[in-house]
Backbone as JSON Lines, residues from 0, in Angstrom:
{"i":0,"aa":"M","n":[-10.02,-19.92,18.87],"ca":[-9.19,-19.36,17.66],"c":[-7.76,-19.45,18.5]}
{"i":1,"aa":"R","n":[-6.74,-19.54,17.61],"ca":[-5.22,-19.98,18.1],"c":[-4.59,-19.44,16.72]}
{"i":2,"aa":"P","n":[-3.19,-19.53,17.24],"ca":[-2.13,-18.64,15.98],"c":[-1.94,-19.99,15.57]}
{"i":3,"aa":"L","n":[-1.59,-19.95,14.16],"ca":[-0.96,-20.93,13.19],"c":[0.27,-21.22,13.96]}
{"i":4,"aa":"D","n":[0.54,-23.34,13.53],"ca":[2.04,-23.63,14.27],"c":[2.62,-23.37,12.75]}
{"i":5,"aa":"E","n":[4.03,-23.7,13.24],"ca":[5.08,-23.65,12.07],"c":[4.7,-23.85,10.79]}
{"i":6,"aa":"Q","n":[4.24,-25.58,10.78],"ca":[3.67,-26.07,9.64],"c":[2.67,-25.48,8.72]}
{"i":7,"aa":"E","n":[1.55,-25.04,9.43],"ca":[0.34,-24.06,8.87],"c":[0.9,-23.1,8.22]}
{"i":8,"aa":"T","n":[1.62,-21.95,9.21],"ca":[2.42,-21.06,8.64],"c":[3.13,-20.93,7.3]}
{"i":9,"aa":"T","n":[4.06,-22.19,7.32],"ca":[4.24,-22.15,6.3],"c":[3.9,-22.58,4.83]}
{"i":10,"aa":"Q","n":[2.56,-23.37,4.8],"ca":[1.69,-23.88,4.09],"c":[0.95,-22.38,3.43]}
{"i":11,"aa":"V","n":[0.28,-21.62,4.56],"ca":[-0.17,-20.35,4.18],"c":[0.88,-19.39,3.2]}
{"i":12,"aa":"F","n":[1.92,-19.33,3.83],"ca":[2.88,-18.21,3.21],"c":[3.55,-18.76,1.66]}
{"i":13,"aa":"E","n":[3.43,-19.85,1.56],"ca":[3.58,-20.66,0.39],"c":[2.93,-20.33,-0.8]}
{"i":14,"aa":"K","n":[1.67,-20.86,-0.07],"ca":[0.07,-20.28,-1.19],"c":[0.23,-18.9,-1.48]}
{"i":15,"aa":"L","n":[0.07,-18.12,-0.42],"ca":[0.05,-16.69,-0.7],"c":[1.28,-16.21,-1.57]}
{"i":16,"aa":"H","n":[2.72,-16.52,-1.54],"ca":[3.98,-16.53,-1.94],"c":[3.68,-16.71,-3.83]}
{"i":17,"aa":"K","n":[2.93,-17.52,-3.87],"ca":[2.34,-18.17,-5.25],"c":[1.82,-16.89,-6.1]}
{"i":18,"aa":"F","n":[1.28,-16.18,-5.48],"ca":[0.05,-15.11,-5.74],"c":[0.79,-13.75,-5.77]}
{"i":19,"aa":"V","n":[1.4,-13.18,-4.66],"ca":[1.86,-12.0,-4.66],"c":[3.53,-11.76,-4.47]}
{"i":20,"aa":"G","n":[3.63,-13.01,-4.55],"ca":[5.27,-12.8,-4.71],"c":[6.26,-12.26,-3.45]}
{"i":21,"aa":"N","n":[7.19,-11.17,-3.88],"ca":[7.76,-10.3,-2.71],"c":[6.85,-9.61,-2.08]}
{"i":22,"aa":"N","n":[5.88,-9.34,-2.22],"ca":[4.58,-8.4,-1.75],"c":[4.08,-9.18,-0.45]}
{"i":23,"aa":"L","n":[4.31,-10.54,-0.39],"ca":[4.07,-10.71,1.12],"c":[4.28,-10.19,2.15]}
{"i":24,"aa":"K","n":[5.88,-9.64,1.97],"ca":[5.82,-8.89,3.15],"c":[5.01,-7.49,3.37]}
{"i":25,"aa":"N","n":[4.27,-7.19,2.41],"ca":[3.13,-5.98,2.67],"c":[2.18,-6.91,3.25]}
{"i":26,"aa":"I","n":[1.78,-7.75,3.19],"ca":[0.65,-8.54,3.79],"c":[1.0,-8.42,5.27]}
{"i":27,"aa":"V","n":[2.22,-9.03,5.83],"ca":[2.5,-9.43,7.3],"c":[3.01,-8.28,7.77]}
{"i":28,"aa":"E","n":[3.48,-7.03,7.23],"ca":[3.73,-5.9,8.02],"c":[2.63,-5.13,7.85]}
{"i":29,"aa":"N","n":[1.59,-5.11,7.33],"ca":[0.6,-4.32,6.89],"c":[-0.06,-3.85,8.61]}
{"i":30,"aa":"P","n":[0.04,-2.67,8.44],"ca":[-0.39,-1.77,10.15],"c":[-2.06,-1.84,10.28]}
{"i":31,"aa":"S","n":[-2.5,-1.86,11.38],"ca":[-3.91,-1.98,11.47],"c":[-4.25,-1.06,12.28]}
{"i":32,"aa":"H","n":[-5.33,0.2,11.99],"ca":[-5.5,1.25,12.77],"c":[-7.0,1.01,13.19]}
{"i":33,"aa":"E","n":[-7.39,-0.64,13.4],"ca":[-8.57,-0.59,14.17],"c":[-8.82,-0.66,15.62]}
{"i":34,"aa":"G","n":[-9.91,-0.11,16.07],"ca":[-9.73,-0.5,17.61],"c":[-9.4,0.55,18.43]}
{"i":35,"aa":"P","n":[-9.55,0.71,19.69],"ca":[-9.3,1.65,20.4],"c":[-7.94,2.54,20.53]}
{"i":36,"aa":"D","n":[-7.02,1.54,20.53],"ca":[-5.52,1.91,20.47],"c":[-5.5,3.11,19.67]}
{"i":37,"aa":"N","n":[-4.57,4.03,20.05],"ca":[-3.79,5.64,19.48],"c":[-2.58,4.77,18.53]}
{"i":38,"aa":"S","n":[-1.82,4.02,18.45],"ca":[-0.74,2.96,18.06],"c":[-1.35,2.03,16.85]}
{"i":39,"aa":"P","n":[-0.89,2.07,15.72],"ca":[-1.72,1.05,14.85],"c":[-0.87,-0.3,15.62]}
{"i":40,"aa":"G","n":[-1.83,-1.28,15.46],"ca":[-1.21,-2.58,15.52],"c":[-0.89,-3.32,14.14]}
{"i":41,"aa":"R","n":[-1.08,-4.67,14.33],"ca":[-0.57,-5.35,12.99],"c":[-1.82,-6.46,13.05]}
{"i":42,"aa":"Y","n":[-1.81,-7.02,11.56],"ca":[-2.51,-7.61,11.14],"c":[-2.07,-9.06,11.71]}
{"i":43,"aa":"C","n":[-2.76,-10.56,11.84],"ca":[-1.97,-11.6,12.23],"c":[-3.02,-12.9,11.16]}
{"i":44,"aa":"F","n":[-2.5,-13.94,11.47],"ca":[-3.12,-14.73,10.99],"c":[-3.78,-15.81,12.28]}
{"i":45,"aa":"R","n":[-4.97,-16.43,12.0],"ca":[-5.87,-17.38,13.08],"c":[-6.11,-18.35,12.53]}
{"i":46,"aa":"L","n":[-6.45,-19.34,13.34],"ca":[-7.04,-20.57,12.52],"c":[-8.31,-20.76,13.76]}
{"i":47,"aa":"Q","n":[-9.13,-21.07,12.73],"ca":[-10.5,-21.38,13.67],"c":[-11.18,-22.64,12.41]}
{"i":48,"aa":"K","n":[-11.6,-23.79,13.3],"ca":[-12.46,-24.69,12.66],"c":[-11.61,-24.69,11.58]}
{"i":49,"aa":"N","n":[-10.64,-24.96,11.23],"ca":[-9.62,-25.39,9.86],"c":[-9.69,-24.43,8.8]}
{"i":50,"aa":"R","n":[-9.94,-22.91,9.2],"ca":[-10.37,-21.67,8.27],"c":[-8.93,-20.96,8.82]}
{"i":51,"aa":"V","n":[-8.32,-20.08,8.02],"ca":[-7.46,-19.21,7.9],"c":[-8.24,-18.2,7.75]}
{"i":52,"aa":"Y","n":[-7.56,-17.18,9.06],"ca":[-8.11,-15.82,9.27],"c":[-7.33,-14.66,8.98]}
{"i":53,"aa":"Y","n":[-7.22,-13.8,8.51],"ca":[-6.3,-12.14,8.28],"c":[-7.23,-11.35,9.57]}
{"i":54,"aa":"V","n":[-6.65,-10.94,10.5],"ca":[-7.28,-10.35,11.02],"c":[-6.3,-9.41,12.16]}
{"i":55,"aa":"S","n":[-6.86,-8.44,12.51],"ca":[-6.14,-7.06,13.33],"c":[-5.9,-7.85,14.81]}
{"i":56,"aa":"E","n":[-4.96,-7.45,15.54],"ca":[-4.51,-8.03,16.75],"c":[-5.54,-7.58,17.58]}
{"i":57,"aa":"S","n":[-6.05,-5.71,17.75],"ca":[-6.97,-5.66,18.48],"c":[-8.12,-6.38,18.58]}
{"i":58,"aa":"L","n":[-8.37,-7.09,17.22],"ca":[-10.1,-7.7,17.39],"c":[-10.0,-8.73,17.94]}
{"i":59,"aa":"V","n":[-8.79,-9.31,17.59],"ca":[-8.26,-10.95,18.18],"c":[-8.64,-10.78,19.76]}
{"i":60,"aa":"K","n":[-7.72,-9.55,20.48],"ca":[-8.33,-9.51,21.56],"c":[-9.49,-9.26,22.01]}
{"i":61,"aa":"R","n":[-9.96,-8.56,21.74],"ca":[-11.77,-8.38,22.12],"c":[-12.32,-9.96,21.52]}
{"i":62,"aa":"A","n":[-12.05,-10.35,20.88],"ca":[-12.55,-11.82,20.45],"c":[-12.54,-12.77,21.51]}
{"i":63,"aa":"T","n":[-11.66,-12.75,22.23],"ca":[-11.11,-13.72,23.37],"c":[-12.47,-13.89,24.32]}
{"i":64,"aa":"N","n":[-13.43,-12.75,24.51],"ca":[-14.43,-12.79,25.33],"c":[-15.63,-13.83,24.84]}
{"i":65,"aa":"I","n":[-15.38,-14.23,23.53],"ca":[-16.23,-15.1,22.67],"c":[-16.13,-16.51,22.99]}
{"i":66,"aa":"K","n":[-17.08,-17.39,23.58],"ca":[-16.75,-18.65,23.35],"c":[-16.19,-19.28,22.07]}
{"i":67,"aa":"R","n":[-15.57,-19.96,21.62],"ca":[-14.83,-20.59,20.63],"c":[-16.04,-21.5,19.76]}
{"i":68,"aa":"D","n":[-17.1,-22.19,20.49],"ca":[-18.17,-22.76,19.45],"c":[-19.03,-21.47,19.03]}
{"i":69,"aa":"N","n":[-19.34,-20.48,19.83],"ca":[-20.16,-19.37,19.35],"c":[-19.46,-18.36,18.07]}
{"i":70,"aa":"L","n":[-18.03,-18.4,18.05],"ca":[-17.43,-17.65,16.91],"c":[-17.52,-18.02,15.74]}
{"i":71,"aa":"V","n":[-18.0,-17.55,14.58],"ca":[-18.5,-18.19,13.54],"c":[-17.19,-17.64,12.55]}
{"i":72,"aa":"S","n":[-16.97,-16.36,12.55],"ca":[-15.76,-15.92,11.51],"c":[-15.27,-14.65,12.16]}
{"i":73,"aa":"L","n":[-14.0,-14.19,11.92],"ca":[-13.35,-13.14,12.05],"c":[-12.47,-12.7,11.42]}
{"i":74,"aa":"G","n":[-12.54,-11.25,10.99],"ca":[-11.73,-10.94,10.06],"c":[-12.02,-11.43,8.68]}
{"i":75,"aa":"T","n":[-10.8,-11.63,7.65],"ca":[-10.63,-12.12,6.28],"c":[-10.37,-13.28,6.25]}
{"i":76,"aa":"Q","n":[-11.51,-14.24,5.61],"ca":[-10.91,-15.48,5.75],"c":[-10.03,-15.78,4.26]}
{"i":77,"aa":"L","n":[-8.97,-16.49,4.82],"ca":[-7.79,-16.52,3.72],"c":[-8.23,-17.71,3.1]}
{"i":78,"aa":"G","n":[-8.27,-18.67,3.93],"ca":[-8.57,-20.3,2.82],"c":[-8.64,-21.25,4.26]}
{"i":79,"aa":"K","n":[-8.75,-22.36,3.55],"ca":[-8.77,-23.47,4.59],"c":[-7.91,-24.74,4.31]}
{"i":80,"aa":"F","n":[-8.02,-25.05,5.66],"ca":[-7.29,-26.89,5.5],"c":[-8.27,-27.66,5.08]}
{"i":81,"aa":"T","n":[-7.79,-28.81,4.41],"ca":[-8.78,-29.79,3.81],"c":[-8.36,-30.96,4.99]}
{"i":82,"aa":"K","n":[-9.09,-31.86,4.57],"ca":[-8.78,-32.86,5.79],"c":[-7.58,-33.51,5.58]}
{"i":83,"aa":"G","n":[-7.12,-33.72,4.47],"ca":[-5.72,-34.4,4.17],"c":[-4.54,-33.13,4.93]}
{"i":84,"aa":"G","n":[-4.77,-32.21,5.19],"ca":[-3.7,-31.05,5.54],"c":[-3.58,-30.16,4.6]}
{"i":85,"aa":"K","n":[-3.9,-30.23,3.3],"ca":[-3.29,-29.4,2.51],"c":[-4.4,-28.21,2.74]}
{"i":86,"aa":"F","n":[-3.7,-27.02,2.39],"ca":[-4.12,-25.57,2.21],"c":[-4.78,-25.08,1.02]}
{"i":87,"aa":"H","n":[-5.96,-24.66,0.89],"ca":[-6.48,-24.05,-0.24],"c":[-7.0,-22.68,-0.23]}
{"i":88,"aa":"L","n":[-6.86,-21.68,-0.95],"ca":[-7.26,-20.11,-0.81],"c":[-8.66,-20.26,-1.05]}
{"i":89,"aa":"T","n":[-9.65,-19.41,-0.52],"ca":[-11.01,-19.33,-0.72],"c":[-11.18,-17.95,-1.39]}
{"i":90,"aa":"V","n":[-12.51,-17.94,-1.97],"ca":[-12.89,-16.51,-2.9],"c":[-12.33,-15.48,-2.28]}
{"i":91,"aa":"Q","n":[-12.92,-15.47,-1.0],"ca":[-12.99,-14.54,0.02],"c":[-11.49,-13.43,0.69]}
{"i":92,"aa":"S","n":[-10.45,-14.37,-0.11],"ca":[-9.25,-13.8,0.17],"c":[-8.74,-12.88,-1.29]}
{"i":93,"aa":"L","n":[-9.56,-13.22,-2.18],"ca":[-9.33,-12.1,-3.7],"c":[-8.86,-10.8,-3.15]}
{"i":94,"aa":"G","n":[-9.49,-10.08,-2.49],"ca":[-9.16,-8.73,-2.05],"c":[-7.92,-8.71,-1.51]}
{"i":95,"aa":"L","n":[-7.34,-9.21,-0.83],"ca":[-6.26,-9.06,-0.66],"c":[-5.21,-9.74,-1.19]}
{"i":96,"aa":"L","n":[-5.39,-10.61,-2.24],"ca":[-4.98,-10.97,-3.26],"c":[-4.71,-9.69,-4.46]}
{"i":97,"aa":"A","n":[-5.78,-9.23,-5.2],"ca":[-5.73,-8.19,-5.94],"c":[-4.95,-7.07,-5.3]}
{"i":98,"aa":"E","n":[-4.94,-6.5,-3.97],"ca":[-3.86,-5.07,-3.6],"c":[-2.59,-5.75,-3.86]}
{"i":99,"aa":"N","n":[-1.95,-7.03,-3.59],"ca":[-0.57,-7.3,-3.86],"c":[-0.06,-8.15,-5.04]}
{"i":100,"aa":"A","n":[-0.95,-8.7,-5.94],"ca":[-1.02,-9.25,-6.97],"c":[0.49,-9.02,-7.63]}
{"i":101,"aa":"K","n":[1.13,-10.15,-8.08],"ca":[2.35,-10.3,-8.74],"c":[1.97,-10.28,-10.04]}
{"i":102,"aa":"H","n":[1.3,-11.4,-10.53],"ca":[0.98,-11.47,-11.97],"c":[-0.62,-11.21,-12.23]}
{"i":103,"aa":"K","n":[-1.09,-10.69,-13.23],"ca":[-2.5,-10.42,-13.36],"c":[-2.83,-10.58,-14.97]}
{"i":104,"aa":"V","n":[-3.77,-10.88,-15.37],"ca":[-4.63,-10.77,-16.59],"c":[-5.65,-10.13,-16.52]}
{"i":105,"aa":"W","n":[-6.05,-9.23,-17.53],"ca":[-7.12,-8.61,-17.59],"c":[-8.14,-9.27,-18.64]}
{"i":106,"aa":"L","n":[-9.4,-9.64,-18.48],"ca":[-10.32,-10.31,-19.47],"c":[-11.08,-9.16,-20.69]}
{"i":107,"aa":"K","n":[-11.3,-9.76,-21.43],"ca":[-12.25,-8.85,-22.48],"c":[-13.46,-8.73,-21.95]}
{"i":108,"aa":"P","n":[-14.49,-7.74,-22.41],"ca":[-15.83,-7.91,-21.8],"c":[-16.29,-9.04,-22.09]}
{"i":109,"aa":"T","n":[-16.21,-9.73,-23.35],"ca":[-16.88,-11.03,-23.83],"c":[-16.51,-11.86,-22.65]}
{"i":110,"aa":"S","n":[-15.5,-12.32,-22.4],"ca":[-14.91,-13.6,-21.86],"c":[-15.32,-13.4,-19.96]}
{"i":111,"aa":"E","n":[-15.66,-12.16,-19.7],"ca":[-15.88,-12.3,-18.37],"c":[-17.05,-13.03,-17.87]}
{"i":112,"aa":"M","n":[-17.96,-13.1,-18.21],"ca":[-19.14,-14.13,-18.04],"c":[-18.71,-15.21,-18.03]}
{"i":113,"aa":"S","n":[-17.91,-15.97,-19.02],"ca":[-17.56,-17.1,-19.08],"c":[-16.59,-17.65,-17.94]}
{"i":114,"aa":"F","n":[-15.89,-16.91,-17.6],"ca":[-14.66,-16.89,-16.45],"c":[-15.65,-17.02,-15.06]}
{"i":115,"aa":"L","n":[-16.64,-16.25,-15.0],"ca":[-17.38,-16.02,-13.71],"c":[-18.2,-17.67,-13.62]}
{"i":116,"aa":"Y","n":[-18.5,-18.05,-14.92],"ca":[-19.4,-19.23,-14.72],"c":[-18.48,-20.56,-14.5]}
{"i":117,"aa":"G","n":[-17.44,-20.27,-13.95],"ca":[-16.42,-21.22,-14.01],"c":[-15.25,-21.86,-15.05]}
{"i":118,"aa":"N","n":[-15.53,-21.28,-16.1],"ca":[-14.42,-21.52,-17.08],"c":[-13.05,-21.17,-17.36]}
{"i":119,"aa":"N","n":[-12.11,-22.38,-17.76],"ca":[-10.74,-21.43,-17.97],"c":[-10.8,-20.14,-18.85]}
{"i":120,"aa":"V","n":[-9.42,-19.56,-18.64],"ca":[-9.42,-18.15,-19.57],"c":[-8.76,-18.97,-20.67]}
{"i":121,"aa":"L","n":[-9.84,-18.41,-21.69],"ca":[-8.9,-18.98,-22.98],"c":[-7.94,-17.57,-23.74]}
{"i":122,"aa":"K","n":[-6.85,-17.86,-24.67],"ca":[-6.25,-16.76,-24.99],"c":[-7.16,-15.77,-26.17]}
{"i":123,"aa":"G","n":[-7.95,-16.26,-26.69],"ca":[-9.07,-15.33,-27.44],"c":[-9.32,-14.1,-26.32]}
{"i":124,"aa":"G","n":[-9.63,-14.54,-24.81],"ca":[-10.41,-13.87,-24.1],"c":[-9.59,-12.82,-23.32]}
{"i":125,"aa":"V","n":[-8.04,-12.89,-23.85],"ca":[-7.51,-11.97,-22.94],"c":[-7.08,-10.63,-23.36]}
{"i":126,"aa":"G","n":[-7.18,-9.76,-22.63],"ca":[-7.28,-8.24,-22.69],"c":[-5.69,-7.96,-22.92]}
{"i":127,"aa":"R","n":[-4.94,-8.04,-21.95],"ca":[-3.9,-7.79,-21.48],"c":[-3.26,-8.81,-20.56]}
{"i":128,"aa":"I","n":[-1.82,-8.73,-20.3],"ca":[-1.38,-9.74,-19.48],"c":[-0.05,-9.17,-19.09]}
{"i":129,"aa":"T","n":[0.37,-9.59,-17.67],"ca":[1.63,-8.96,-17.21],"c":[2.84,-10.06,-17.55]}
{"i":130,"aa":"E","n":[3.72,-9.37,-17.85],"ca":[5.01,-9.49,-18.48],"c":[5.52,-10.81,-17.37]}
{"i":131,"aa":"S","n":[6.66,-11.76,-17.6],"ca":[7.14,-12.45,-16.84],"c":[6.45,-13.61,-16.02]}
{"i":132,"aa":"I","n":[5.19,-13.78,-16.45],"ca":[4.42,-14.94,-15.9],"c":[4.77,-16.26,-16.13]}
{"i":133,"aa":"S","n":[5.19,-17.14,-15.46],"ca":[5.87,-18.82,-15.61],"c":[4.54,-19.69,-15.72]}
{"i":134,"aa":"E","n":[4.78,-20.47,-16.09],"ca":[3.99,-21.58,-16.2],"c":[3.73,-22.31,-14.44]}
{"i":135,"aa":"H","n":[2.26,-22.29,-14.01],"ca":[1.89,-22.56,-12.72],"c":[2.31,-21.48,-11.68]}
{"i":136,"aa":"D","n":[2.42,-20.45,-12.02],"ca":[2.6,-18.94,-11.34],"c":[0.78,-18.85,-10.99]}
{"i":137,"aa":"G","n":[0.69,-18.22,-9.73],"ca":[-0.94,-17.7,-9.46],"c":[-0.81,-16.67,-10.06]}
{"i":138,"aa":"V","n":[-2.3,-16.45,-10.41],"ca":[-2.67,-15.2,-11.46],"c":[-4.14,-14.68,-10.99]}
{"i":139,"aa":"V","n":[-4.06,-13.29,-10.65],"ca":[-5.29,-12.87,-10.26],"c":[-6.26,-12.23,-11.79]}
{"i":140,"aa":"V","n":[-6.8,-12.43,-11.92],"ca":[-7.88,-12.28,-13.22],"c":[-8.79,-11.01,-12.69]}
{"i":141,"aa":"Y","n":[-8.63,-9.96,-13.91],"ca":[-9.48,-8.41,-13.66],"c":[-10.36,-8.46,-14.88]}
{"i":142,"aa":"S","n":[-11.25,-7.64,-14.87],"ca":[-11.98,-6.94,-15.88],"c":[-11.26,-5.9,-16.66]}
{"i":143,"aa":"M","n":[-11.37,-5.57,-17.82],"ca":[-10.59,-4.33,-18.47],"c":[-10.98,-2.95,-17.81]}
{"i":144,"aa":"S","n":[-12.1,-2.85,-16.8],"ca":[-12.07,-1.61,-15.71],"c":[-11.31,-2.06,-14.47]}
{"i":145,"aa":"D","n":[-10.33,-2.69,-14.3],"ca":[-9.49,-3.27,-12.95],"c":[-10.37,-3.49,-11.97]}
{"i":146,"aa":"V","n":[-11.52,-4.54,-12.44],"ca":[-12.47,-5.29,-10.88],"c":[-11.47,-6.55,-11.12]}
{"i":147,"aa":"P","n":[-11.18,-6.7,-9.6],"ca":[-10.64,-8.27,-9.61],"c":[-12.22,-9.26,-10.0]}
{"i":148,"aa":"L","n":[-11.6,-10.44,-10.52],"ca":[-13.12,-11.18,-10.74],"c":[-12.63,-12.42,-10.16]}
{"i":149,"aa":"G","n":[-11.5,-12.7,-9.98],"ca":[-11.08,-14.25,-9.23],"c":[-9.67,-14.08,-9.49]}
{"i":150,"aa":"F","n":[-9.06,-15.6,-9.25],"ca":[-8.21,-16.15,-9.37],"c":[-7.8,-17.51,-9.81]}
{"i":151,"aa":"G","n":[-6.61,-17.5,-10.17],"ca":[-6.42,-19.08,-10.83],"c":[-4.71,-19.17,-11.03]}
{"i":152,"aa":"V","n":[-4.41,-20.36,-11.57],"ca":[-3.21,-20.76,-11.95],"c":[-2.98,-20.51,-13.52]}
{"i":153,"aa":"A","n":[-1.43,-20.12,-14.03],"ca":[-1.12,-19.87,-15.3],"c":[-0.81,-21.07,-16.04]}
{"i":154,"aa":"A","n":[-1.66,-21.46,-17.16],"ca":[-1.19,-22.7,-17.67],"c":[-0.7,-22.69,-18.59]}
{"i":155,"aa":"K","n":[0.29,-21.61,-19.24],"ca":[1.11,-21.32,-19.86],"c":[1.89,-20.31,-19.6]}
{"i":156,"aa":"S","n":[3.33,-19.69,-20.13],"ca":[3.84,-18.94,-19.63],"c":[3.63,-17.55,-20.86]}
{"i":157,"aa":"T","n":[3.86,-16.29,-20.15],"ca":[3.51,-15.22,-21.14],"c":[4.29,-15.23,-22.6]}
{"i":158,"aa":"Q","n":[5.38,-15.95,-22.4],"ca":[5.97,-16.08,-23.78],"c":[4.96,-17.24,-24.45]}
{"i":159,"aa":"D","n":[5.09,-18.17,-24.05],"ca":[4.26,-19.27,-25.03],"c":[2.84,-18.87,-25.27]}
{"i":160,"aa":"C","n":[2.1,-17.75,-24.27],"ca":[0.72,-17.07,-25.09],"c":[0.83,-16.68,-25.98]}
{"i":161,"aa":"R","n":[1.9,-15.98,-26.31],"ca":[1.97,-15.19,-27.4],"c":[2.01,-16.12,-28.88]}
{"i":162,"aa":"K","n":[2.51,-17.21,-28.8],"ca":[2.37,-18.22,-29.59],"c":[0.95,-19.13,-29.77]}
{"i":163,"aa":"M","n":[0.29,-19.09,-29.03],"ca":[-0.93,-19.75,-28.8],"c":[-1.83,-19.39,-29.71]}
{"i":164,"aa":"D","n":[-2.81,-20.62,-30.3],"ca":[-4.19,-20.46,-30.91],"c":[-5.01,-19.89,-29.95]}
{"i":165,"aa":"P","n":[-6.12,-19.13,-30.56],"ca":[-6.91,-18.44,-29.48],"c":[-7.98,-19.08,-28.6]}
{"i":166,"aa":"N","n":[-7.96,-20.39,-29.12],"ca":[-8.79,-21.39,-28.08],"c":[-7.67,-22.09,-27.02]}
{"i":167,"aa":"G","n":[-6.51,-22.0,-26.87],"ca":[-5.66,-22.47,-25.66],"c":[-6.06,-21.68,-24.85]}
{"i":168,"aa":"I","n":[-5.76,-22.52,-23.61],"ca":[-5.88,-22.36,-22.11],"c":[-4.82,-21.38,-21.63]}
{"i":169,"aa":"V","n":[-5.22,-20.26,-21.39],"ca":[-3.98,-19.41,-20.63],"c":[-4.14,-19.7,-18.89]}
{"i":170,"aa":"V","n":[-5.3,-19.43,-18.61],"ca":[-5.21,-19.57,-17.29],"c":[-6.29,-20.62,-16.31]}
{"i":171,"aa":"L","n":[-6.03,-21.36,-15.69],"ca":[-6.96,-22.59,-15.2],"c":[-7.38,-21.84,-14.13]}
{"i":172,"aa":"H","n":[-8.78,-21.82,-13.92],"ca":[-9.85,-21.51,-12.93],"c":[-9.68,-21.76,-11.77]}
{"i":173,"aa":"Q","n":[-9.7,-21.36,-10.39],"ca":[-9.66,-21.73,-9.14],"c":[-10.8,-21.09,-8.41]}
{"i":174,"aa":"A","n":[-10.97,-19.6,-8.56],"ca":[-12.06,-19.14,-7.8],"c":[-12.55,-18.18,-8.5]}
{"i":175,"aa":"D","n":[-13.52,-17.35,-8.48],"ca":[-14.14,-16.32,-8.68],"c":[-15.21,-15.71,-7.93]}
{"i":176,"aa":"I","n":[-15.66,-14.09,-8.21],"ca":[-16.73,-13.82,-7.13],"c":[-18.11,-14.24,-7.41]}
{"i":177,"aa":"G","n":[-18.53,-15.14,-8.74],"ca":[-19.74,-15.58,-8.89],"c":[-19.71,-16.67,-7.87]}
{"i":178,"aa":"E","n":[-18.74,-17.27,-7.01],"ca":[-18.7,-18.38,-6.24],"c":[-19.31,-17.63,-4.85]}
{"i":179,"aa":"Y","n":[-18.86,-16.41,-4.76],"ca":[-18.91,-15.82,-3.51],"c":[-20.26,-15.59,-3.22]}
{"i":180,"aa":"L","n":[-20.86,-14.91,-4.59],"ca":[-22.4,-14.47,-4.74],"c":[-22.98,-15.49,-4.78]}
{"i":181,"aa":"R","n":[-22.81,-16.62,-5.23],"ca":[-23.85,-17.91,-5.11],"c":[-23.94,-18.32,-3.67]}
{"i":182,"aa":"M","n":[-22.99,-18.17,-3.01],"ca":[-22.98,-18.71,-1.35],"c":[-23.61,-17.73,-0.84]}
{"i":183,"aa":"E","n":[-23.4,-16.41,-1.34],"ca":[-24.78,-15.53,-0.31],"c":[-26.17,-15.51,-0.67]}
{"i":184,"aa":"D","n":[-26.47,-16.41,-1.9],"ca":[-27.92,-16.45,-2.17],"c":[-28.33,-17.88,-1.4]}
{"i":185,"aa":"D","n":[-27.45,-18.65,-0.99],"ca":[-27.93,-19.94,-0.4],"c":[-28.11,-19.7,1.2]}
{"i":186,"aa":"L","n":[-27.36,-18.78,1.48],"ca":[-27.64,-18.3,3.08],"c":[-28.91,-18.02,3.2]}
């Protein structure tokens, strides 16, 4: 497990900024109250086997006692780097994204299952949407009871969504909690 280099950090921050905007500062400066120390530490980003983790510094210090080959996971996995060098967020980052999301879409109960099966969000299934969403912005998708379901990319801006017909695509699906639950079933 090692710290991210400058290029990797830039890619991770650009991807996170797409979803959380200026709230990225909250993620980076979030104090950690884990560990035996009385003073709060910080969270940091670490790379292990092409996967990026968001983990407290005190936990990183304790993990140095474990061989790299034996270390499977540490903290919250945010995403992974592909063999081509691109960074992709994984569904495990949904909790962190939901806490700090800048753009949100709430689904009607009739559309929740469709989204969880991997389909895009249609205008007819949108219950509410935040203002000032631009095309290609990162969006966190919620149920009407404020449960984060997943995330995606805005296909249209908020203003364009108002003019669309009910079958127009509002959010392009990227990841949802259904994927996470299916991964647990495979284990």
